[in-house]
N, C-alpha and C positions, 0 to 999 in steps of 0.2 A: 321455212320458218320453224322455229322451235318454241315450245312452251316450257318455261321454267316455273315450277311451282315450289314455293317454300312454305312449310308448315312450322309455325313458331309458337311454342307454348308461352303462356303468360306467367307461369310460376317460376320462381327462383327458389329452389329447394321445395318446401311445402307451402310457401307463401305466395299468393297472387301479387306480383309486383309490377307487371307490365300491363299495358292495354293496347288496343289497336292503334290509337293515335301515336303513342310512343314508339311502337314498332315501325309505323309508317314514316315517322320523322327520321329514324335511324336508317331505314332502307333508302329513303330519298337522299340522305346525305352520302351514303356509302356506294350505292349501286350506280353504274354508268349508263343509265337509261332515262328516257324522258317520261315514261309512263308505266303504270301497272294497275292491277285491280287488287284491292284488299278486301277479304271476306272474313268477318268474324265467324268463328265456329267453335266446336268443342272437340277436344282430343283426349288421348290417353297416353301417359308416359309412365313407364315402370309401374303399372297397376294403379296409377292415380289419375282420375279425371281432372281436366283443367280447361279453362277457357283458352282459346288459341286464335291465331290469325293466319289465314292462308294468303300469300302474296303470289299473284300470277303475272308473269311477264310473257309477252309474245314478241319475239325478237329474231334476228338472223343468227346463224350459227356462231359467228364471232362474238356477238354480244352475249349469247347464252354462255359461252365459255368464260367470258369476262365476269359474268354474274357468279357462276359456280366457283370460280377462283376466290371470290370475295366472301363466300359463305362462312368459312372459319372465322374471319375477322368479324362478321356480323354476329355470329354466335358469341364470340368473346365480348363484344360491346354490349350485348343484351344479357350477358351472364347466363347463357344457356349451355348445357352440356353438349347438346347436338341440335341441329335443325334438319328436318327431313327435306330433302331436295330431290325433285323429280324433273327430268328433262325428257321431252318427247317431241317428235316431229308433229306438226299440225298444219292443217290447211285452213288458214284464217284470212279473211278479207276485212279491211277497214273501209266500210262503205260510207261515202260522204252523203250529206243531206241533199235532197233534191233542190232546196232553196237555202240560201244563207240565212242563218238565224239572226234576228235583230239584236 
């Protein structure tokens, strides 16, 4: 399994123009996966602090490669100069509930 983490700033230039919901909508539309985790956070880009969103995917190697290939298009759609992209092997299990939720 691979963990792909994207860190996406909310600013376009010096103006806060994006939010986590907008970023998630674009990620959902563009990325070829069924699920991810979105984490609001703070970041720094070129000396300027800004609100940001981290998107975390846990996928197989093929899906990780498909995500990475789409990052430039995601950056363009969100009007970002760049998106920080980290890919690392992980040992993750998706553990089912002991009983089915009602």
